[in-house]
C-alpha positions as CSV (number, residue, x, y, z in Angstrom):
1,M,-18.6,-11.1,11.6
2,S,-18.5,-14.7,11.5
3,Y,-16.0,-16.1,8.8
4,A,-18.2,-16.8,5.6
5,D,-19.3,-13.4,6.3
6,N,-15.7,-12.5,6.2
7,L,-15.0,-13.9,3.3
8,W,-18.2,-13.2,1.1
9,L,-17.3,-9.3,1.9
10,F,-13.5,-10.2,0.5
11,L,-15.2,-11.6,-2.6
12,V,-17.4,-8.4,-3.3
13,L,-14.3,-6.4,-2.9
14,I,-12.0,-8.3,-5.1
15,A,-14.7,-8.9,-8.1
16,G,-15.0,-4.9,-7.6
17,I,-11.5,-4.1,-8.0
18,I,-11.2,-6.6,-11.0
19,I,-14.3,-5.7,-12.8
20,V,-13.3,-1.9,-13.1
21,P,-11.4,-1.6,-16.1
22,G,-7.3,-0.9,-15.4
23,M,-4.1,-1.9,-16.8
24,D,-4.2,-5.4,-16.5
25,M,-7.7,-5.8,-18.1
26,L,-6.4,-3.3,-20.8
27,Y,-3.2,-5.7,-21.7
28,V,-5.3,-8.8,-21.9
29,L,-7.6,-6.8,-23.8
30,V,-4.9,-5.7,-26.6
31,S,-3.1,-9.4,-26.1
32,A,-6.5,-10.7,-27.1
33,L,-6.8,-8.6,-29.9
34,S,-3.4,-8.8,-31.3
35,G,-2.4,-12.4,-30.6
36,G,-5.8,-14.5,-30.6
37,R,-7.7,-16.7,-28.1
38,R,-4.0,-18.0,-26.9
39,A,-2.7,-14.8,-26.4
40,G,-5.2,-13.4,-24.4
41,L,-5.4,-16.7,-22.4
42,V,-1.6,-16.7,-21.7
43,A,-1.7,-12.6,-20.7
44,T,-4.8,-13.8,-18.6
45,S,-2.7,-16.7,-16.9
46,G,0.3,-14.0,-16.1
47,M,-2.3,-11.9,-14.4
48,M,-3.2,-14.9,-12.4
49,T,0.6,-16.0,-11.2
50,G,0.6,-11.6,-10.1
51,G,-2.3,-12.2,-8.2
52,V,-0.9,-14.9,-6.6
53,V,2.5,-12.7,-5.6
54,H,0.4,-10.5,-4.4
55,T,-1.4,-12.3,-1.6
56,L,1.8,-13.5,-0.5
57,Y,3.3,-10.4,0.6
58,G,-0.5,-9.1,1.5
59,T,-0.5,-12.3,3.7
60,L,3.2,-12.0,4.9
61,G,2.1,-7.7,5.6
62,T,-0.3,-8.3,8.3
63,G,2.8,-9.1,10.4
64,L,6.4,-8.0,9.2
65,L,5.8,-6.2,5.6
66,L,3.6,-3.6,7.3
67,A,6.2,-1.9,9.5
68,L,7.9,-1.6,6.1
69,A,5.3,-0.6,3.9
70,P,5.4,2.9,4.8
71,R,9.4,3.3,3.6
72,L,8.6,1.0,0.1
73,F,4.9,2.2,-0.7
74,T,6.0,5.4,-2.7
75,P,8.8,4.0,-4.5
76,I,6.7,0.7,-6.0
77,L,3.9,2.8,-6.9
78,M,6.2,5.1,-8.9
79,A,8.5,2.2,-10.6
80,G,4.5,0.9,-11.6
81,A,3.5,4.1,-13.1
82,L,6.7,4.2,-15.0
83,Y,6.5,1.0,-16.5
84,M,3.1,1.5,-17.5
85,I,4.0,4.6,-19.0
86,W,7.0,2.9,-20.9
87,I,4.1,0.0,-21.9
88,G,1.7,2.6,-23.1
89,Y,4.2,4.6,-25.2
90,T,4.9,1.4,-27.3
91,L,1.6,1.3,-28.3
92,V,0.9,3.8,-29.1
93,R,4.1,3.7,-31.3
94,S,2.9,0.3,-32.7
95,A,1.0,-0.7,-35.4
96,I,-1.1,-3.5,-34.2
97,T,-2.9,-5.4,-36.9
98,V,-5.2,-8.6,-36.3
99,D,-4.7,-11.5,-37.8
100,A,-7.3,-14.4,-39.1
101,V,-4.7,-17.4,-37.8
102,E,-3.6,-16.9,-34.2
103,R,-0.3,-16.5,-33.3
104,K,2.1,-19.7,-32.5
105,D,5.2,-18.3,-31.7
106,R,6.2,-19.7,-28.4
107,G,8.5,-16.9,-27.6
108,A,5.9,-14.2,-28.6
109,L,3.7,-16.0,-26.1
110,W,6.3,-15.8,-23.1
111,Q,7.0,-12.6,-23.9
112,T,3.2,-12.2,-23.4
113,F,3.4,-13.8,-20.3
114,R,6.3,-12.2,-18.9
115,R,4.8,-9.0,-19.6
116,A,1.0,-9.5,-17.6
117,V,2.9,-11.2,-14.7
118,A,5.5,-7.3,-14.7
119,T,1.7,-5.5,-15.1
120,C,-0.2,-7.3,-12.8
121,L,2.9,-6.9,-9.9
122,L,3.3,-3.0,-10.7
123,N,0.0,-2.4,-10.9
124,P,-0.8,0.4,-8.4
125,K,-4.6,-0.5,-7.8
126,A,-3.5,-4.0,-6.3
127,Y,-0.7,-2.6,-4.0
128,L,-3.5,-0.5,-2.6
129,F,-5.7,-3.0,-2.4
130,V,-3.5,-5.2,-0.9
131,I,-1.8,-3.0,1.6
132,A,-5.2,-1.3,2.8
133,V,-7.8,-4.0,2.7
134,Y,-5.6,-7.7,3.8
135,P,-5.1,-6.6,6.9
136,Q,-9.3,-6.0,7.7
137,F,-9.5,-9.7,6.7
138,L,-6.4,-11.4,7.8
139,K,-7.3,-12.1,11.3
140,P,-6.2,-14.7,14.4
141,A,-9.5,-15.4,15.5
142,Y,-10.0,-17.0,12.4
143,G,-7.7,-19.7,12.3
144,P,-3.7,-19.5,10.9
145,I,-2.5,-16.8,9.2
146,W,-1.1,-18.2,6.0
147,L,-4.1,-21.1,5.8
148,Q,-6.7,-17.9,5.5
149,G,-4.1,-16.4,2.8
150,L,-4.6,-19.3,0.8
151,V,-7.9,-19.1,1.0
152,L,-7.8,-15.4,-0.3
153,G,-5.6,-15.9,-2.8
154,L,-7.7,-19.0,-4.2
155,M,-10.2,-16.5,-4.5
156,T,-8.3,-14.1,-6.1
157,I,-6.8,-15.9,-8.9
158,V,-10.5,-17.5,-10.1
159,T,-12.2,-14.1,-10.0
160,Q,-8.9,-12.9,-12.3
161,A,-9.6,-15.9,-14.2
162,L,-13.4,-15.8,-14.7
163,V,-13.1,-11.5,-15.4
164,Y,-9.8,-11.4,-17.5
165,G,-10.6,-15.1,-18.9
166,G,-13.6,-13.8,-20.4
167,V,-12.4,-10.4,-21.7
168,A,-9.8,-12.6,-23.6
169,L,-12.7,-14.8,-25.1
170,A,-15.0,-11.6,-26.0
171,A,-11.8,-10.2,-27.6
172,D,-11.2,-13.0,-29.5
173,R,-14.5,-12.9,-31.2
174,A,-14.5,-9.3,-32.0
175,R,-11.0,-10.0,-34.1
176,A,-13.5,-11.8,-36.5
177,T,-14.8,-8.0,-37.0
178,L,-12.1,-6.5,-37.2
179,T,-9.7,-8.9,-39.5
180,G,-9.2,-7.2,-42.8
181,N,-9.6,-3.7,-41.0
182,P,-6.6,-2.6,-40.1
183,T,-6.8,1.0,-39.2
184,A,-9.4,0.2,-36.9
185,T,-6.9,-1.7,-35.0
186,I,-4.1,0.5,-34.8
187,W,-6.3,2.6,-33.5
188,V,-7.7,0.7,-30.6
189,G,-4.2,-0.4,-29.9
190,R,-3.3,3.3,-29.7
191,A,-6.2,4.2,-27.5
192,A,-5.3,1.5,-24.9
193,G,-2.2,2.6,-25.0
194,G,-3.0,6.1,-24.3
195,L,-5.4,5.2,-21.4
196,L,-2.5,3.2,-19.9
197,I,-0.1,6.3,-20.1
198,A,-3.1,8.5,-18.5
199,A,-3.8,6.3,-15.8
200,A,-0.1,5.8,-15.2
201,A,0.7,9.6,-15.2
202,L,-2.3,10.4,-12.9
203,T,-0.7,8.0,-10.6
204,L,2.8,9.0,-10.8
205,W,1.4,12.6,-10.0
206,H,-0.1,11.5,-7.1
207,G,3.4,9.5,-5.8
208,L,5.7,12.5,-6.6
209,A,2.8,14.5,-4.5
210,K,3.5,12.3,-1.1
211,A,7.4,12.0,-1.9
């Protein structure tokens, strides 16, 4: 397989992983619905930051980290699942409403960014992808491992920007429909929280079964 074929195959895989609705996409969606386009794009940038970190340890994992992965993998999955359950619980208990004016408060946007980064870094799906897939695409025959990791990282964050950014913009447009209908918005947020809890609980159950 040529290096170009290798990159195309990776692009198909990473796009498939990111497009499938999951914890990251749900967080971007809820952020955009509750805070508008700016909050949704801030959440997207948080996911992209998390993607950079995933690329770093995915590249390192080809060498040293893979030796430690079997010992660290289950605790990381369980910690991520517990964090997702907490976020889902806060969404279920919350009463999210949609305002006609976007949220401008820097503190709230910073909190959105921090939560987005944490959501991405603790997303079990990302860990499964990095540990299982990255070693198959980082090969000495294609050149320096760090340079290959940089290319894969750029492909990851660009795909995240396109997919999650698109979700944020679409959700921002949906706000026009939801404005003035707070009951529907509240139930959208609670439904998203319930989905997060269900997905995280399944991951936690698998983690406990392997422990």
